[in-house]
C-alpha positions in Angstrom: -0.2 -0.2 -0.1 1.4 3.6 -0.6 1.1 6.6 1.7 -2.0 7.8 -0.4 -3.7 4.5 0.4 -3.4 4.9 3.8 -4.5 8.8 3.7 -7.5 7.7 1.5 -8.2 4.6 4.3 -7.8 6.7 7.4 -10.5 9.6 6.2 -12.6 6.8 5.0 -12.3 5.6 8.6 -12.9 9.4 10.4 -16.0 9.5 7.7 -17.7 6.3 8.9 -17.3 6.8 12.2 -18.8 10.3 12.2 -21.7 8.8 10.3 -22.2 6.1 12.6 -22.5 8.7 15.3 -24.9 10.7 13.5 -27.0 7.3 13.2 -27.0 6.5 17.1 -28.1 10.2 17.4 -31.0 10.0 15.2 -32.0 6.8 17.2 -31.6 8.3 20.7 -33.5 11.6 19.2 -36.2 9.5 18.2 -36.4 7.2 21.2 -36.0 9.9 24.0 -38.8 11.9 22.3 -41.2 8.9 22.1 -41.6 9.4 18.3 -44.5 7.6 16.9 -43.9 4.0 15.4 -45.1 4.9 12.2 -44.5 8.5 10.7 -41.5 10.7 10.0 -38.5 10.9 11.9 -37.7 13.6 14.1 -35.5 16.2 12.8 -32.7 18.4 14.3 -29.9 17.1 16.8 -30.1 15.9 20.9 -29.8 18.7 23.4 -28.5 19.2 26.7 -25.7 16.9 27.9 -26.8 14.3 25.2 -26.4 16.8 22.6 -22.7 17.8 24.3 -21.6 14.2 24.2 -22.3 13.6 20.8 -20.5 16.8 19.8 -17.4 15.9 22.0 -17.5 12.4 19.8 -17.1 14.2 16.6 -14.7 16.6 18.0 -12.3 14.4 18.8 -12.8 12.1 16.0 -12.2 15.1 13.5 -8.7 15.4 15.6 -7.5 12.0 15.5 -7.9 12.3 11.4 -6.1 15.8 11.4 -3.4 13.8 13.6 -3.4 10.6 11.0 -3.1 13.0 8.0 -0.3 15.2 9.7 1.8 11.3 10.6 1.2 10.2 7.3 2.8 12.9 5.3 5.9 12.9 7.6 6.2 9.3 7.3 5.6 9.3 3.1 9.1 9.7 2.3 10.1 6.5 4.1 6.8 4.8 3.5 6.9 5.2 0.0 11.0 4.9 -0.8 10.5 1.5 -2.1 7.6 1.6 -3.8 7.4 1.2 -7.6 5.1 1.4 -10.3 4.1 -2.0 -10.6 3.7 -2.7 -6.8 1.0 -0.1 -7.3 -1.0 -1.9 -9.8 -0.5 -5.2 -8.3 -3.7 -6.9 -8.6 -4.4 -7.3 -5.3 -4.4 -3.6 -4.7 -6.5 -2.9 -7.8 -9.2 -5.3 -6.8 -10.0 -3.6 -3.4 -10.1 -0.4 -5.2 -12.3 -1.5 -7.5 -14.6 -3.0 -5.0 -14.3 0.4 -2.9 -15.1 2.7 -5.7 -18.3 0.8 -6.8 -19.8 0.7 -3.5 -18.7 4.5 -2.6 -17.0 5.8 -5.5 -18.8 8.8 -5.9 -18.5 9.8 -2.3 -14.9 9.5 -2.4 -14.4 11.8 -5.5 -16.6 14.2 -4.1 -14.6 14.2 -1.0 -10.7 14.0 -2.9 -10.3 10.9 -1.3 -7.1 9.7 -2.4 -8.6 6.2 -3.0 -11.1 7.7 -5.9 -9.8 5.9 -8.9 -9.3 8.8 -12.1 -10.4 7.5 -15.3 -7.7 6.6 -17.6 -6.6 4.2 -20.2 -4.3 1.2 -19.3 -2.4 -1.4 -20.5 -1.4 -4.3 -18.4 -2.5 -2.1 -15.4 -0.5 1.0 -16.7 -1.5 3.8 -18.1 -1.4 3.4 -21.8 1.3 4.6 -23.8 1.8 2.4 -27.1 -1.0 3.3 -29.7 -2.1 1.2 -32.5 0.5 0.8 -35.1 -2.1 -0.4 -38.1 -4.6 2.3 -36.5 -7.0 -0.4 -35.3 -8.2 -0.2 -31.5 -10.0 -2.6 -29.3 -11.0 -1.2 -26.0 -12.1 -3.0 -23.2 -14.9 -1.6 -20.6 -15.4 -3.6 -17.2 -18.4 -3.5 -15.2 -19.5 -2.5 -11.7 -16.7 -3.1 -8.6 -14.0 -4.5 -11.1 -11.1 -2.9 -12.8 -9.3 -3.5 -16.1 -6.8 -6.4 -14.6 -10.0 -8.5 -14.1 -10.6 -9.1 -18.0 -8.4 -12.1 -17.7 -10.7 -15.2 -16.0 -9.2 -18.6 -15.9 -6.3 -18.1 -18.0 -8.5 -16.5 -20.9 -9.1 -12.8 -22.0 -11.4 -12.4 -24.9 -9.9 -8.9 -25.7 -6.4 -10.3 -26.2 -7.4 -13.4 -27.9 -9.2 -11.3 -30.5 -6.3 -8.6 -30.7 -3.8 -11.3 -31.7 -6.3 -13.2 -33.8 -7.7 -10.2 -36.0 -4.7 -7.9 -35.7 -5.8 -5.3 -32.8 -4.2 -2.9 -30.4 -5.9 -3.4 -27.1 -6.6 -0.8 -24.4 -8.5 -1.1 -20.8 -10.9 1.7 -19.7 -10.3 1.9 -15.8 -12.9 3.8 -14.0 -14.6 4.6 -10.9 -17.8 2.9 -11.3 -19.3 4.6 -8.2 -19.7 7.7 -10.1 -23.2 8.6 -12.3 -23.1 6.3 -15.6 -23.6 9.4 -17.4 -20.7 11.5 -15.5 -18.3 8.3 -16.7 -19.6 8.5 -20.1 -19.0 12.0 -20.5 -15.5 11.8 -19.6 -15.0 8.6 -21.3 -16.1 10.4 -24.7 -13.8 13.1 -23.9 -10.6 10.8 -23.0 -11.5 8.8 -26.6 -11.5 12.2 -28.4 -8.3 13.1 -26.1 -6.4 10.2 -27.8 -7.4 10.2 -30.8 -6.2 13.7 -31.2 -3.5 13.0 -29.8 -2.3 9.9 -32.3 -2.7 12.3 -34.8 -0.9 15.2 -33.8 2.1 13.0 -32.5 2.6 12.0 -36.1 1.7 8.4 -34.9 -0.3 6.1 -37.0 -4.1 7.9 -37.0 -6.9 5.7 -35.1 -8.7 4.5 -38.3 -10.8 2.2 -36.3 -12.3 1.6 -32.6 -14.5 -1.3 -31.6 -15.7 -1.4 -27.9 -16.0 -5.0 -25.8 -18.0 -4.0 -22.7 -18.9 -6.2 -20.0 -22.1 -5.7 -17.5 -21.8 -1.5 -16.4 -19.1 -1.2 -19.2 -21.7 -1.2 -21.4 -24.2 1.3 -20.3 -20.8 3.9 -20.1 -20.3 3.0 -23.7 -23.6 3.7 -24.7 -23.5 7.0 -22.7 -20.3 7.9 -24.2 -21.4 7.5 -27.5 -24.5 9.9 -26.9 -22.3 12.8 -25.6 -20.1 12.1 -28.2 -22.6 13.0 -30.8 -23.7 15.9 -28.5 -20.2 17.3 -28.4 -19.4 16.2 -32.3 -16.4 14.2 -31.1 -14.2 12.8 -34.2 -13.9 9.6 -32.4 -17.3 8.4 -32.8 -17.1 8.0 -37.0 -14.3 5.7 -36.2 -16.5 3.2 -34.0 -17.3 0.2 -35.9 -18.6 -2.4 -33.2 -19.8 -2.5 -30.0 -20.4 -6.1 -27.8 -22.1 -5.9 -24.8 -21.7 -8.7 -22.3 -24.3 -9.1 -19.9 -25.4 -5.7 -20.0 -28.3 -4.3 -18.0 -29.6 -2.0 -20.5 -33.0 -1.8 -18.9 -31.7 -1.6 -15.5 -31.0 -4.6 -12.3 -33.2 -6.2 -10.4 -31.1 -6.4 -7.3 -30.9 -2.6 -7.2 -34.7 -1.9 -7.4 -34.6 -4.7 -4.2 -32.5 -2.5 -2.5 -34.5 0.6 -3.3 -37.7 -0.9 -1.9 -36.1 -2.1 1.5 -35.0 1.8 2.2 -38.5 2.7 1.6 -39.8 -0.2 3.8 -37.5 1.0 6.6 -38.1 4.9 6.0 -41.9 3.9 7.4 -40.8 4.1 10.8 -38.8 6.7 12.5 -37.1 4.1 14.6 -35.8 1.8 11.6 -35.2 5.2 9.4 -31.9 5.8 10.8 -30.8 2.4 9.6 -31.5 3.6 5.8 -28.0 5.2 5.9 -26.7 1.6 6.1 -29.1 0.4 3.5 -28.0 3.6 1.4 -24.6 3.1 0.8 -25.0 2.4 -2.6 -23.1 4.4 -4.9 -24.3 6.5 -7.7 -23.2 4.4 -10.0 -25.3 1.4 -8.4 -28.4 3.8 -8.3 -28.2 4.3 -11.9 -28.5 0.5 -12.2 -32.0 0.5 -11.2 -33.2 1.5 -14.5 -30.4 1.9 -16.8 -29.7 5.9 -16.7 -27.5 6.8 -19.4 -28.0 10.9 -19.2 -27.5 13.6 -17.2 -31.2 14.4 -17.1 -32.1 10.9 -15.6 -30.6 11.7 -11.9 -30.2 15.5 -11.9 -33.2 17.0 -9.9 -35.1 13.8 -9.5 -35.6 11.9 -6.1 -33.0 9.3 -5.8 -35.7 7.2 -4.6 -38.3 7.0 -7.0 -39.4 3.4 -7.6 -40.5 4.8 -11.4 -38.7 4.8 -14.9 -37.9 8.4 -15.5 -34.9 7.6 -18.1 -34.6 9.4 -21.1 -34.4 6.9 -24.3 -30.9 6.8 -25.8 -30.6 5.0 -28.9 -27.8 3.0 -30.1 -25.0 4.7 -32.2 -26.3 5.0 -36.0 -23.8 3.3 -38.3 -22.2 1.2 -35.5 -22.9 -2.9 -35.6 -24.2 -3.8 -31.7 -24.0 -7.2 -30.6 -25.7 -8.2 -27.1 -24.8 -11.3 -25.1 -27.0 -12.7 -22.3 -26.5 -15.7 -19.9 -29.0 -17.9 -17.9 -27.9 -20.2 -15.3 -30.5 -22.7 -16.4 -28.7 -25.7 -17.9 -31.6 -25.9 -21.0 -34.2 -23.8 -22.6 -36.9 -23.1 -20.3 -40.0 -25.6 -20.9 -43.4 -23.9 -22.0 -44.9 -21.1 -19.7 -41.6 -21.9 -17.5 -39.9 -18.5 -16.6 -36.2 -17.6 -17.7 -34.2 -17.0 -14.9 -31.1 -14.6 -15.9 -27.2 -14.6 -14.9 -27.9 -13.9 -11.5 -27.2 -10.2 -11.9 -29.1 -9.2 -15.0 -32.5 -10.3 -16.4 -32.4 -11.9 -19.9 -34.2 -9.6 -21.4 -32.2 -6.4 -19.8 -29.1 -8.1 -21.5 -30.8 -8.3 -24.8 -32.1 -4.8 -25.0 -35.9 -6.0 -24.8 -38.4 -4.1 -22.9 -42.3 -4.3 -22.8 -42.5 -0.8 -23.7 -41.7 -0.6 -27.6 -40.3 3.1 -27.5 -37.3 2.0 -24.7 -36.6 -1.4 -26.7 -33.0 -1.8 -28.4 -34.4 -3.5 -31.4 -31.2 -5.6 -31.8 -31.3 -7.9 -34.6 -31.7 -11.6 -33.8 -28.3 -12.7 -35.8 -26.9 -10.4 -33.2 -28.0 -11.7 -30.3 -26.3 -14.9 -27.9 -27.9 -16.4 -24.9 -25.8 -18.4 -23.3 -27.3 -21.3 -21.1 -25.7 -22.7 -18.0 -23.4 -19.4 -17.5 -23.3 -16.7 -15.0 -22.6 -13.1 -15.4 -18.8 -13.7 -14.7 -18.4 -16.8 -16.7 -19.2 -14.5 -19.8 -15.6 -13.2 -19.5 -14.3 -16.8 -19.9 -16.9 -18.6 -22.2 -15.8 -20.7 -25.2 -19.2 -20.5 -26.6 -19.1 -16.7 -26.3 -15.9 -16.3 -27.5 -16.6 -18.3 -30.7 -19.4 -16.2 -31.2 -17.1 -13.0 -30.6 -15.2 -14.4 -33.6 -17.6 -14.7 -36.2 -19.0 -11.2 -35.2 -15.4 -9.4 -35.7 -15.1 -10.8 -39.4 -18.6 -9.2 -40.5 
C-alpha cells in the first residue's frame, strides 16, 4: 500500500465514525422523544448533556483524523521509498480499490479521497503508452466494482485473444464505477477524443477503427459515451465500428430495485429510518443501475428514491454494428410457460435490450444476439461459446 492508500483509508474511517455517530444520535433522538411507531423521523440534533456528548465524539474524531494526516505526511518519504509503479498496480490492490470505488466511489470523488480512481486508458495495469501501429484499437470496458486487470478469467482474456487473431491493439478503460454512469460516459468520450487527436498530432499512425467490448455496467458507460460524443461532435465516434455488450443491464438490474424498496420500507418507521443510512451506502453508479440511466437528465433534479422509470431513451449509435450477449444459469431452454432466469445479476431481456415498452426496446437483430445457457454473469468473460460468437462477429 502507498501512503496515499493509507491516507484515503484513514479519511474514510473518520467519515465512517462520524456517520455512525449521527446514526446513533438519530436513534437516541427518536427514542427519547417518543416518536410514533409509524411516521416521520424527528429532525435536528439532541440537546443538553446528550447533545454535548455527541458533539464531543465528532470533535475528537476529527482531531484524530487531522493527526493521522499529519503523521502520514511525515512518514510518506520513508514509506514510499521502495514503492514501484508495478507494485502500485498489483492485482490485489487494484481489486480492493475497484470494489471500494464501486460501492462508494461517488463519495470518494466528492471528498477528494486519494482512493478515488481517476479515469484512464491502461495496458497491463499501467497508463496507456503504445497506440496501435495499424490504427485498429480494441477497447475493453469493465463492469461495476471491477477493474481492467479482471478481464482475464481462468487464463483467458476475450480481448487479448481477439486482438492477437485479428490484429488489434487492446486498451482497457479503468474508471470509478461508483460515479454516475452519465458522468463516466461523458468523461470516457472526452478521453477517447483526446486519444484520437493525440495520435494524429504526434505524427503516429492515426486511429482509423475502434471496437468497444463491454461487460455489464461497461456497456451502459459506452452507450452514454456515444450519446455525449454525438452531442459534442467528437471525431472518435465516426471511427467506431462495433460495440459488443456482455451481460449489460440495458434496462436495469433487479437487485438495485430490491435495495430501493428496502429503503422505502425501513423509512416508514422513525425507529428504523436511521438504518437507511446503512442501506443507502450505494453509490450513484449502483443507483443508476435501477433502470439503466445513461443521461445527466435521468438523475439531475430527480428524487433518487423514485420507483418510477424516468430515464430518457438513448438510441444505439447510428452506423455502428451492435451485438448483445445474455446469460442464464439455467442449463437448458425453459419449457412452455416456464420462467427464464437471468445470470444471477441481470435479467435475460435486459441484457438483450428488450423492453415491454416498444419505445425503450433497443431492437437488436436476432443474428446479433446470443443467449448462453448454464453460465453466470462473470463466466461470460471466459466462456468458449461466447468467444466463438465474438470471433464470428469480428469478421462481419
